C-alpha positions in Angstrom: 23.7 -26.4 9.0 20.1 -26.4 10.3 17.5 -28.4 8.4 14.5 -26.5 7.0 10.9 -27.3 7.8 9.6 -30.7 6.8 7.3 -30.3 3.8 3.9 -32.0 3.8 2.5 -30.2 0.7 2.6 -26.8 -1.0 4.0 -24.1 1.3 5.9 -20.9 1.8 9.0 -19.9 3.7 10.0 -16.2 4.3 12.2 -14.0 6.4 11.5 -10.3 7.0 12.8 -7.4 9.1 16.5 -8.3 8.6 15.9 -12.0 9.6 14.2 -11.0 12.8 10.9 -12.6 11.8 10.2 -15.8 10.0 7.2 -17.6 8.6 7.0 -21.2 7.4 3.9 -23.1 6.5 2.6 -26.0 4.4 -0.9 -27.1 3.4 -2.4 -30.2 2.0 -5.0 -29.2 -0.6 -8.2 -31.2 -1.4 -8.1 -30.6 -5.2 -11.1 -32.8 -5.7 -13.3 -30.1 -4.2 -13.7 -26.4 -5.0 -14.0 -23.6 -2.4 -16.7 -21.7 -4.1 -18.6 -19.9 -1.3 -18.9 -16.2 -1.7 -16.9 -15.3 1.5 -13.9 -17.4 0.5 -13.8 -16.0 -3.0 -14.2 -12.4 -1.8 -11.5 -12.7 0.9 -8.9 -14.1 -1.4 -9.7 -11.9 -4.4 -6.9 -9.5 -5.5 -7.5 -6.6 -7.8 -4.3 -4.8 -7.4 -1.2 -4.2 -5.3 0.3 -1.2 -3.4 4.0 -0.8 -3.2 6.6 1.9 -2.5 8.3 3.4 -5.6 10.5 6.5 -5.7 9.5 7.7 -2.3 5.8 7.4 -3.1 3.1 4.7 -2.8 1.8 3.4 -6.1 -1.2 1.2 -6.9 -0.9 -1.3 -9.7 -4.3 -2.7 -10.9 -4.5 -6.3 -12.1 -7.1 -8.6 -13.6 -7.4 -12.3 -14.0 -9.9 -15.1 -14.5 -11.4 -16.6 -11.3 -8.7 -18.8 -9.8 -9.2 -22.4 -8.8 -9.6 -22.3 -5.0 -9.5 -25.5 -3.0 -10.1 -26.3 0.7 -6.9 -27.4 2.4 -5.6 -28.7 5.7 -2.8 -27.0 7.5 0.2 -29.4 7.7 2.8 -27.1 9.2 2.7 -23.6 10.6 5.5 -21.7 12.3 4.8 -17.9 12.1 6.6 -14.9 13.7 5.5 -12.3 11.1 2.2 -11.4 12.7 3.7 -10.8 16.2 6.5 -8.8 14.6 3.9 -6.6 13.1 2.2 -6.1 16.5 -0.7 -8.5 15.9 -1.5 -10.9 18.8 -2.8 -14.0 17.1 -2.7 -17.5 18.7 -3.8 -20.9 17.5 -4.2 -22.2 14.0 -6.2 -20.4 11.3 -10.0 -21.0 11.1 -9.8 -21.7 7.3 -7.1 -22.8 4.9 -7.3 -22.6 1.1 -5.0 -23.4 -1.8 -4.8 -22.3 -5.4 -2.6 -23.4 -8.2 -2.6 -19.8 -9.4 -3.7 -17.9 -12.5 -2.0 -15.8 -15.2 -2.5 -12.1 -14.3 -2.5 -9.0 -16.4 -1.1 -5.8 -14.7 -2.2 -2.3 -15.6 -0.3 1.0 -15.4 0.9 2.1 -12.0 -0.7 5.1 -10.4 0.6 7.2 -7.6 -1.5 7.2 -4.5 -2.2 10.6 -2.9 
C-alpha cells in the first residue's frame, strides 16, 4: 500500500479521467490576515455552477455572504489535471488563498441553450 501525500495544512486530493490524472495540494493559511483586494475577491467569487444533467447543460445560481478569504502559502502541490486538460503550466501558482467556506443558497436549475 502506497502512502498518501504528507499534509502540511488544509488541502485537496482528487483523481479524474479514470485515474489517469491526479491532483494533490496543501496550503498553510495565514488566518490572522484577510485577502481583501478586489482582484482576489473577484477571481474567487462563485455565483453559480454549470453541470451536465439529462443530456443538457444546466446552470444553478447560488448566493452567499462574502467568504473569509486568507492569504496562504503552498505547502505541497502535485498536479496532473491541468496537463491532462491540455494546459501547459509549469511552476508554482503566483497566489494562494484559503477560505473556511460559507453556507450557500442554491436557486432553481435552468437549462443552458
